[in-house]
N, C-alpha and C positions, 0 to 999 in steps of 0.2 A: 429550351433552345436559346440560341443567341437572339437578342432583340432584332438584329438586322434580318434574321431568318423569319422571325415571327411576323414582322410587318409585311414580308413578301406574301405570306399566307392570307393577309388581309388586303392585298391588292395595292400595296404601297412600296415603292422602291427608292433607293438612295444611290446617287451616282456622282462620284467625285474622284479626283486623282489619288487621294490617299487610301482608297479601298484596294483590295486585292483584285488582280485582273480577272480571275475566275468569277468573282462576285459581280463585277461590272458587266461581264459578258452575259451572265445569267439574267441580270436586270434588263439588258438590251433585248435578249431573246424573249423573255416573258412579256415585255412591253409590246414587242412587235406581234406576238401571238394573241394579245388582248387580255392576258391574265392580270396585268397591272393597269390600274386606272389613274394612278398618280405617281409621278417620279419627281423627287426633290433633287435638283442637280445644280452644279456650278457651271462655269464657262467651259469646262472640259467636254460637256455634251454638245457644244455648239459646232465643233469642227469635225467633219469627216465621219460622223456616226449617223446611220440611217435609222432615225427614230421619229417619224412624223406623228403629230398629235393634233387634236382638235383645237386646244387652247394653250397658250403660253402665258405664264404669269411672271412678271418681274417683281419679285417681293423685296422691295427696298432699293435704295439708291446706293451707289458705290462709285468711287473715283475712277475705277477701271471700266465702268460701263460706258462705252463709246459707241460711235455709229457702226463700227465693224462688228462688234459683239451683238449690237441690237439687230443688225441685218441677219446675222447668222442664227441667232436664237429665235427671232420672230419668224424666220423662214420655216421653222418647224410647224407653225400653225397651219392647219389645213391639209388633210390627207387626200392625195390624188385618187379620184374615183369614189371617195366616201363622203367628203365634206364639200358643200358648195362654197362656204366661207370659212376662214380661220379666224380665231379670236386672239387678240393680244391685249392683255390686262396689265395695267400698271398699279402697283400697290405701294403707297408711301414713297412715290417718286415726285419731286417738284414739277409743277406744270411747265415751267420754262425749260426744264431739261427734257421733259416728254416731247415738247415741240421741237427742240433741237435735234433729238435722236431721230424723229420721224422725217424731218426735212433735210437733215445734213447729208451731204454727198459722202459716199464711201471713199476714203483716201486710197491712193494707189499704194500697193504693197511693193516694197523693195527688199530684196534679200540682204541679210546682214549676218556675217559670219565672223564674230569677234575671235581672233586667234589669241586665246589666253593660255595660261599654263594648264588649266584644267581641261580645256578643249583639246590641247595637244596630247595630254595624258590619255584622254579617252580614245583618240585616234590610234595612239601607240598600243593601248590595251586591245583595241579591236584587231589591229594587225597581228598581235600576238595570239589572240584567242581563236580567231577563225581557222588557222591551220590545224589547231588542236581539237577543234570541234568534231564530234562523231558524225561521220557521213559527209564531211565537207570535201567536195571534189576539187581537183586542181583548178578547174574552170572557175569555181566559186571563189577560191583563194585569189586567183588572178584578177577577177572582177573587183573584189574588195580592195586589193592593192592599187588597182588603177583608179578607183573612186577616191581613195584617200590621197593619192598623189595629185589628182586633178584638183581636189579641194585645197591643197596646200600651194600648188603652183599657180592656179587661176582662181583665187577666192572671189567672192561676190563683189567686192569693192574694186576689182581690177579694171572694170570698164570705166568707172568714174574717176579713179585715182591710179592711173597706170604708173605714176612716178613712185608708188610704194613698192612695186614689185622687186626692184633690186635690193631693197632692204629686207624683204621677207625671209630669204635664206639665213641672214644674220640673226633675225629675230628668233627663228626656229632653233638655230644652233644654241643661242644663249638661254632660251627657255628650257631646252632639253638639259643643258648644263645645270640650270637652277633646280630642275626636278631631280637630278642626280644628287645635288648637294643636300636637299631636304629629305632624301631617302625613299622617295616613291618610285625611283628608277634605279636599277643596278648600274654599275659602270659600263656594262655591256649593252644597256638599253632595255633590259627586261623589266616589266613592272614587278614591284615587290608586293608583299602582302598588304601593305598600307594603301596601295594604289586603288584597290576596290573600294575602300572606305572614302578616299578622296573623290572617286568617281561618283559615289552615291550622293555626296553633298556638293556636287559641282555647281549647283545653282547659287550657292552661298559664297562663291570664291570672292576674296581670298581667305575667308574664315575657315573653309575646309582645310586648307594647307596649314593655317596656324594651329588648328585643332590637332593635326598630325604632329606638328612640332611639339605641342604640349605632351602628347602621348610618348613620343620618342625621348623627350628630356626627362620624363618621370615627374613632371610638375603636377599632373593630375593625380598621380599616385600619392604624392606627398600631401596634396590637398585633402585626400580622403582618409588620412590617418587620424584616428580618434585617440584621445588620452584623457587623463583625469582633468586636466585644465581645458581641454578642447573637446567639448561635447558634440553630439551629432547635430544639434541645431546650428552650431558654428560651421561645421562641415557643409551642411546643406545650404547655408547662406552663401558661403564662398563659391560653391559649385553653381548656385543659381546666378550669382553675379557674373561668374566667368562665362557661362553659356549665354547669358543675356547680352554680354558684350560681343560675343562671337556671332550669334544667330538671331537676336531679337532687338537689336539696337536701332533706334530711329532718331534722326536729328530733329531738334525742336528749336524754336527761336529763343534767344537768351531771355527775352522779357517773360515768356511763358515759364521758363525754368525757374524764375524768381518770383512768380505771381503767387502770393500767399493764399489767395482763394483757390487756385488750382491745386496747390500743394496740400491744403487741408481737406479738400473734397476727394482727392485721389485715394483709391483703395490700396494702391501699392506705391512704390517709389517712382517718382517722376524723373528724377536725376539719379543715374546709377552711381553708386559709390566707387571708390578706386579699386582697381584690381588687386588681388592678393600679391604680395611682393614676389613670390616664386613664379607666378604666372606672368607678372609684368616683366620680369627679367627675360623670360623666354620670348615674349612678344617683341621686346626691344631688340633682342638678338636676331629674331626672324626679320624684323623690319630693316635692320642694318644689312643683312644679307641680300634682301630684295632690292634695297637701294643700290648696293654695290653692283649687282647684276644689271639693274636698269641703267646705271651710269656707264658701265662697260658696254652695254648694248648701244646706247646713244653715241658713245665715242667711236665705236667700230662702224656704226651706220654712217656717221658724219664723215669718217675717213674714207669710206668706200664710195661716196658720192663724188661726181666730178666737180672741180672747183668752179666757182662763179666769180665774175668780176666784182660785183657789189656785195660779196659776202661779208667783207670786213669794213662796212660803212654803215653808219646809223641811218635809219629809214627816213627821218624827217630833216635833220640838219645836213646830212650828207658827209659828215665828218668821218674820216677814216681812222683806223687804228691798226696797230701791228698784230698780226695773227700769231698765236702761240702754236708751237708744233703739237700735233695731235698725239696723245699718249698711245703707246703700243699696248694693246689689250689682247690677251689670249685666253683661251679656255681649253678644256680637255678635248674639245672637238675642233681645235684649230688645225689639226692635221688633215682634216677633210679638204681644207683649202691650200694645203702645202706648207703651213706654218708648223713651227715646233710646239707641240702641246706642253702645257704646264699644268700642274695639279692645282685645282681651285681650292679655296678655303672651304672647310667643312661646315655644314649647316648645323642646326640645332641638334645636339646629340641626345 
């Protein structure tokens, strides 16, 4: 059998977000029933899952281990009605951090709903999928539509930044226009086949949208072509560089990038080489489209705001300057506000 199934027979479970939902549920039920004595888990087990235990072990330090996660994870230690005390064990965690985690107050949680292109695409996909779901009653469809509308009209930052609300409809309109240009939404607003793939990689935005642009342009297909001059090793190297740029890139200090000791001791490449030319051209085209949409969004948002007396004066010297007329910017959704729609530029083909 599979190793994950074999360890279950020995009383050991594994729980993290990368596993299938059925396996995680089996681990949770077996642990609550007492058949599992040890569960190796990540922070996904800390929130909203009823799995009390006698002891919690923090095996190693990590930059994301903060007071909130410590409180949530250590709160598992001690089963009500079974244990008098719960045990929290630190393994290979610096003593100063142990002290800080124990005594640090839990910061207040504030909701944050970043309205990005991927989040808007997920909401549109939800609105499209719910009416088509089997057994979905009209009441459920109405509730989902109401929840999505409230999330867009009154986002979580509305209380602290009410001045952003007038700009929000403009942002939604231009982001929808952008999704149409890159091919994840049809001109009628229906999600296309690529929308599911973009939704799956939503946490890596904007890399998920760039990945779709590479698929639509055929650059990845060109990259995978083998020939007598281009062997499989070269193809694999180009694919690895491309996916590393998209999904596994981390910024480092320039001094560390040129440190000979680090470069010699590293098992892989510390500094990524340049992207293949075919991929670089598509990425450049995508960045140009994103910049044009962002510039048009900023211009429309600025034109929609009421004029202020000191808008055209420098903040320190007070010296004024003549204001240029705001450019007229339209999109295919300009008709919603009474304007004449114009066809936008096409995205990566």
